[in-house]
C-alpha positions as CSV (number, residue, x, y, z in Angstrom):
1,M,-26.0,-18.0,14.6
2,T,-22.7,-17.5,16.4
3,V,-19.9,-15.0,16.3
4,E,-17.6,-17.6,14.9
5,T,-19.6,-18.2,11.8
6,F,-19.9,-14.4,11.4
7,L,-16.2,-13.9,11.5
8,E,-15.5,-16.9,9.2
9,R,-17.7,-15.4,6.5
10,I,-16.0,-12.1,6.7
11,A,-12.5,-13.8,6.6
12,V,-13.4,-15.4,3.3
13,R,-13.3,-12.0,1.6
14,S,-10.9,-10.1,4.0
15,P,-9.0,-11.8,6.8
16,K,-7.8,-8.4,7.9
17,S,-11.4,-7.1,8.3
18,A,-12.3,-10.3,10.2
19,A,-9.4,-9.6,12.7
20,T,-10.6,-6.0,13.1
21,Y,-14.2,-7.0,13.8
22,K,-13.0,-9.8,16.2
23,H,-11.0,-7.2,18.2
24,A,-13.9,-4.7,18.1
25,L,-16.4,-7.3,19.5
26,K,-13.9,-8.2,22.2
27,M,-13.8,-4.5,23.2
28,V,-17.6,-4.4,23.2
29,L,-17.5,-7.2,25.8
30,N,-15.0,-5.3,27.9
31,H,-17.0,-2.1,27.9
32,T,-20.6,-3.5,28.1
33,G,-20.1,-6.8,29.9
34,K,-22.0,-8.5,27.1
35,S,-20.5,-11.1,24.8
36,P,-21.4,-11.1,21.1
37,D,-23.4,-14.4,21.5
38,Q,-25.3,-12.8,24.5
39,I,-26.1,-9.8,22.4
40,L,-27.4,-12.0,19.6
41,S,-29.6,-13.9,22.0
42,E,-31.1,-10.8,23.7
43,V,-31.8,-9.0,20.4
44,K,-33.4,-12.1,19.0
45,E,-35.9,-12.1,21.9
46,N,-36.3,-8.3,21.9
47,G,-35.4,-6.0,19.0
48,D,-35.1,-3.0,21.2
49,A,-32.2,-4.6,23.0
50,A,-30.1,-3.7,19.9
51,Y,-30.5,0.0,20.5
52,E,-29.8,-0.5,24.2
53,V,-26.5,-2.2,23.4
54,L,-25.5,0.6,21.0
55,E,-26.3,3.3,23.6
56,R,-24.4,1.4,26.2
57,I,-21.4,1.2,23.9
58,V,-21.4,5.0,23.5
59,T,-21.9,5.7,27.2
60,E,-19.2,3.3,28.5
61,T,-16.6,4.1,25.8
62,S,-17.1,7.8,26.5
63,K,-16.5,7.2,30.2
64,A,-13.4,5.2,29.4
65,G,-12.1,8.0,27.2
66,L,-12.0,5.9,24.1
67,A,-11.4,7.8,20.8
68,P,-14.6,8.7,18.8
69,K,-13.2,6.7,15.9
70,S,-12.9,3.6,18.1
71,T,-16.4,4.0,19.4
72,R,-17.7,4.1,15.8
73,L,-15.8,1.0,15.0
74,L,-17.4,-0.9,17.9
75,I,-20.9,0.3,16.8
76,A,-20.2,-0.7,13.2
77,A,-19.0,-4.2,14.3
78,T,-22.1,-4.7,16.5
79,K,-24.5,-3.5,13.8
80,R,-22.8,-5.8,11.2
81,L,-23.1,-8.8,13.5
82,L,-26.8,-8.3,14.0
83,E,-27.5,-7.6,10.4
84,D,-25.6,-10.7,9.2
85,E,-26.7,-13.1,11.8
86,L,-30.3,-12.0,12.5
87,D,-31.2,-10.1,9.3
88,F,-31.9,-7.3,11.7
89,E,-33.5,-4.2,10.2
90,W,-32.6,-0.9,11.9
91,S,-35.0,1.9,12.5
92,P,-33.6,5.2,11.0
93,T,-35.3,7.2,13.7
94,K,-33.9,5.2,16.6
95,L,-30.4,5.2,15.0
96,R,-30.5,9.0,14.8
97,K,-31.0,9.1,18.6
98,I,-27.8,7.0,19.0
99,K,-26.0,9.3,16.5
100,R,-26.9,12.4,18.6
101,I,-25.1,11.1,21.7
102,L,-21.9,10.1,19.8
103,P,-18.8,12.0,20.9
104,K,-17.6,14.7,18.6
105,D,-14.7,13.8,16.3
106,K,-11.2,15.0,17.2
107,P,-9.6,17.7,15.0
108,R,-8.7,16.4,11.6
109,S,-5.1,15.5,10.9
110,V,-3.0,18.0,9.0
111,D,-0.1,16.7,7.0
112,R,1.8,17.6,3.8
113,V,4.1,16.0,1.2
114,P,7.8,16.2,1.8
115,T,10.0,18.6,-0.4
116,S,12.7,17.2,-2.6
117,E,15.3,18.7,-0.3
118,E,13.8,17.0,2.7
119,I,13.7,13.7,0.9
120,Y,17.4,14.2,0.0
121,R,18.2,14.7,3.7
122,L,16.2,11.6,4.7
123,V,17.8,9.3,2.1
124,Q,21.3,10.5,3.0
125,R,20.8,9.8,6.7
126,A,18.9,6.5,6.3
127,S,20.3,3.0,6.8
128,M,20.4,0.9,3.6
129,R,17.2,-1.0,4.6
130,T,15.2,2.1,5.5
131,R,16.6,4.0,2.4
132,T,15.4,1.1,0.2
133,A,11.9,1.1,1.7
134,L,11.7,4.9,1.5
135,L,12.7,5.0,-2.2
136,L,10.3,2.2,-3.0
137,Q,7.3,4.1,-1.5
138,L,8.4,7.5,-3.0
139,T,8.9,6.2,-6.5
140,S,6.1,3.7,-6.8
141,G,3.3,4.9,-4.5
142,L,3.3,1.7,-2.4
143,R,1.5,1.5,0.9
144,T,3.7,0.5,3.8
145,N,1.9,-2.8,4.2
146,E,2.4,-3.6,0.5
147,C,6.1,-2.6,0.7
148,A,6.6,-5.0,3.6
149,Q,5.2,-7.9,1.6
150,L,7.2,-7.4,-1.6
151,R,9.0,-10.3,-3.2
152,I,12.0,-9.9,-5.5
153,E,10.2,-11.8,-8.1
154,Y,7.7,-9.0,-8.5
155,F,10.3,-6.7,-10.1
156,D,11.2,-6.8,-13.8
157,F,14.7,-5.2,-13.8
158,N,15.0,-5.8,-17.6
159,S,12.1,-3.4,-18.4
160,S,12.5,0.3,-18.8
161,P,11.2,1.8,-16.6
162,I,11.6,-1.0,-14.0
163,K,8.2,-2.7,-13.7
164,L,6.7,-3.7,-10.4
165,R,3.8,-6.2,-10.6
166,L,1.8,-6.4,-7.4
167,P,-0.4,-9.5,-7.0
168,G,-3.9,-9.0,-5.5
169,E,-3.0,-11.0,-2.4
170,I,-0.9,-8.1,-1.0
171,T,-2.9,-5.1,-2.2
172,K,-5.5,-3.3,-0.1
173,S,-8.1,-3.6,-2.9
174,K,-7.2,-7.3,-3.5
175,E,-6.7,-6.4,-7.2
176,A,-3.4,-6.9,-9.0
177,R,-1.8,-3.8,-10.4
178,I,1.3,-2.5,-12.2
179,T,3.5,0.3,-11.0
180,F,7.2,1.3,-11.6
181,I,10.4,2.3,-9.8
182,T,13.1,4.7,-10.9
183,E,16.6,3.6,-12.1
184,E,17.9,5.3,-8.9
185,C,15.6,3.2,-6.7
186,G,16.5,0.1,-8.7
187,R,20.2,0.6,-8.0
188,A,19.5,1.1,-4.3
189,L,17.3,-2.0,-4.3
190,K,20.0,-4.2,-6.0
191,E,22.6,-2.9,-3.6
192,F,20.4,-3.9,-0.6
193,L,19.5,-7.3,-2.1
194,G,23.1,-8.2,-2.7
195,E,23.3,-11.8,-4.0
196,R,19.6,-12.5,-3.2
197,T,17.4,-13.2,-6.3
198,T,14.3,-14.7,-4.8
199,G,12.2,-14.3,-1.6
200,F,10.9,-11.4,0.3
201,V,12.7,-8.0,-0.2
202,F,12.4,-7.3,3.5
203,P,12.5,-10.7,5.3
204,K,12.3,-11.2,9.0
205,K,15.5,-11.6,10.9
206,N,14.9,-15.3,11.3
207,G,14.3,-15.6,7.5
208,K,10.7,-16.8,8.0
209,G,8.1,-14.6,6.4
210,H,8.2,-10.9,5.5
211,A,8.9,-8.0,7.7
212,D,6.2,-6.4,9.8
213,S,4.7,-3.3,8.2
214,K,4.6,-1.5,11.6
215,Q,8.4,-2.1,12.0
216,L,9.1,-0.5,8.6
217,A,6.9,2.4,9.6
218,E,8.7,2.8,12.9
219,Q,12.0,2.9,11.1
220,V,10.9,5.7,8.9
221,T,9.4,7.5,11.9
222,S,12.7,7.2,13.8
223,L,14.5,8.6,10.7
224,L,12.1,11.6,10.7
225,K,13.0,12.3,14.3
226,R,16.8,12.1,13.6
227,T,16.5,14.6,10.8
228,D,14.3,17.0,12.8
229,L,11.3,16.5,10.5
230,R,9.0,15.0,13.1
231,V,6.9,18.1,13.7
232,K,3.2,19.1,13.6
233,M,1.7,21.7,11.3
234,S,-1.0,22.4,13.9
235,P,-0.9,21.8,17.7
236,E,-4.4,20.3,17.4
237,S,-3.5,17.9,14.7
238,P,-3.5,14.2,15.9
239,C,-0.7,13.4,13.5
240,Y,2.6,14.9,12.4
241,A,3.3,16.9,9.2
242,L,5.4,14.0,7.8
243,H,4.7,10.3,8.4
244,P,5.2,7.1,6.3
245,H,1.9,7.6,4.4
246,T,2.9,11.1,3.1
247,F,5.6,9.4,0.9
248,R,2.8,7.6,-1.0
249,K,1.0,11.0,-1.2
250,F,4.2,12.5,-2.6
251,F,4.2,10.1,-5.5
252,H,0.6,10.9,-6.4
253,T,1.0,14.6,-6.0
254,K,4.3,14.8,-7.9
255,L,3.2,12.9,-10.9
256,E,-0.1,14.9,-11.1
257,S,1.8,18.1,-10.8
258,V,4.0,17.3,-13.8
259,G,1.1,16.4,-16.1
260,V,0.4,12.7,-15.6
261,P,-3.4,12.2,-15.8
262,K,-5.0,11.6,-12.4
263,S,-6.7,8.4,-13.6
264,A,-3.3,7.0,-14.6
265,V,-1.7,7.9,-11.2
266,D,-4.8,6.4,-9.5
267,Q,-4.3,3.2,-11.5
268,M,-0.6,2.9,-10.4
269,V,-1.3,3.6,-6.7
270,G,-4.4,1.4,-6.6
271,H,-6.9,4.0,-5.7
272,A,-10.6,2.9,-5.8
273,P,-12.6,4.4,-8.7
274,D,-14.6,7.5,-7.8
275,M,-17.3,9.3,-9.7
276,D,-15.2,12.1,-11.2
277,G,-15.9,11.2,-14.8
278,Q,-12.5,9.6,-15.3
279,S,-12.7,6.8,-12.9
280,Y,-13.4,4.1,-15.5
281,I,-10.4,5.0,-17.7
282,R,-7.9,2.2,-17.8
283,Y,-4.5,2.5,-19.5
284,T,-2.4,-0.3,-20.9
285,E,0.9,-1.2,-19.3
286,E,2.7,0.4,-22.2
287,Q,0.8,3.7,-21.7
288,L,1.5,3.7,-18.0
289,A,5.2,3.0,-18.6
290,Q,5.3,5.9,-21.1
291,F,3.8,8.3,-18.6
292,Y,6.2,7.2,-15.9
293,A,9.3,7.2,-18.1
294,S,8.5,10.7,-19.3
295,H,8.5,12.1,-15.8
296,E,11.0,9.8,-14.0
297,D,13.2,12.8,-13.2
298,A,10.5,14.1,-10.9
299,L,10.9,11.0,-8.7
300,T,14.7,11.0,-8.8
301,F,16.5,12.5,-5.8
302,L,20.2,11.7,-5.4
303,S,21.0,11.5,-9.1
304,A,19.0,14.6,-9.7
305,N,21.2,16.4,-7.2
306,N,24.3,15.2,-9.0
307,R,22.8,16.3,-12.4
308,G,22.2,19.7,-10.9
309,L,25.8,19.9,-9.8
310,K,27.0,18.9,-13.2
311,E,24.8,21.4,-14.9
312,K,26.1,24.1,-12.6
313,V,29.7,23.1,-13.4
314,R,28.9,23.1,-17.1
315,D,27.3,26.5,-17.0
316,Q,30.3,27.9,-15.1
317,T,32.7,26.3,-17.6
318,Q,30.8,27.9,-20.5
319,E,30.9,31.2,-18.7
320,I,34.7,30.9,-18.3
321,K,35.0,30.1,-21.9
322,D,33.0,33.1,-22.9
323,L,35.1,35.4,-20.7
324,Q,38.3,34.0,-22.2
325,E,37.0,34.6,-25.8
326,R,36.0,38.1,-24.8
327,L,39.4,38.7,-23.2
328,S,41.1,37.4,-26.4
329,R,39.0,39.9,-28.5
330,L,39.9,42.8,-26.2
331,E,43.6,41.9,-26.4
332,A,43.4,41.7,-30.2
333,V,41.8,45.2,-30.3
334,S,44.3,46.6,-27.9
335,S,47.2,45.1,-29.9
336,E,45.8,46.7,-33.1
337,K,45.5,50.1,-31.5
338,L,49.2,49.9,-30.4
339,K,50.2,49.1,-33.9
340,I,48.3,52.2,-35.2
341,K,50.0,54.5,-32.7
342,E,53.4,53.2,-33.6
343,R,52.8,54.2,-37.2
C-alpha cells in the first residue's frame, strides 16, 4: 500500500500515464502539504479524510491560480490512488459537494484546419526537417508524438501508395495501424533522409534516440509565426487558430470531404471506436490503400500547384490554337470575297 506500487501497476499498461500521475501527486503534496503515503494512511483510518483532501486540493489550487483542467487532474490522480490502494468507495452525494466548488472551465479552444494555400506557404518557407515533419502529418494523420518516433523501416516505399506501418509501441492507443503518405511527401522524405536507410527519421543531434515531440511542435509553431499564421479566431480562445494538431485534423477533414468513409479515416488516424453505428467496421489494407490512392490529389500541395499551372498553360495553348483556326477561316472567307469582287 504505497504510491510506488500504485505507479508501477499503471506503468505496466501506460508509462506515460504513470508519469502524469506521479507529477500530479507531487503537485498535490505541494498544494496540500500531504504526501500520497500520508493521504493513504489518513484515509485508511478515517474515510471522511478522503473528501477533506479533495476539498483542500480545490481550495489551494484555486488560491494559487491553477488552471481548472490541472485541478481536475490532481483530483483524478488522488481518487485513483485511493481506489486502487484502499478499494475506497466514494459517496456520490459527497462527491457532488466537491464538484460544486470546482472552478469553472476556461473558454473552449477555437481552431480550424489550414487551407491548401496556407499549407503551400508553410511548406515553401519551412526548413527541410520541418517540411518533412509537416508533410508527414498532413498526408498521413500522424500525431506529433508518433511523428517524432518514426523509424525509416516503418515505410514501404515500393508500395503504391507508400505504406506507413505504425507499431503499437509508438501509438496513443497502443494498437498497431496502417496509414499512407503521398508520392510528394515520399520525395520530400527521401530527400531529407539522404543516404540513411535505417534508424529514426528524426534522430536527436547526438544520434542517440528520436527527436523530442515538443521540439518538433515548437519548430512548426515557429514556422506559423514566420508566415503570419499564428493568430487566434477568438480573443477568449486559449489556443491559436492553427497549431500542430490542426494538421492531423486537416487529414481527417480533407479525406472525409472528398468521400472517404469516416470509419476508414478513423482507422488510418487511430481514432478510438465510438458508438456511431460504423465504429466496428474494419477495412483491409488493400481497401484502405484504394481509398487513399483514389484521393491522393487532395493531400498533394506542391505538385498540385504545378499541375494547376500546367493545366492553365494547356488551356491557354488550346485557346490560342482555336483563335488561330478562327483567324484562318476568316482569312479564307475574306480571300474568297475578294476573288468574287474581281470577277
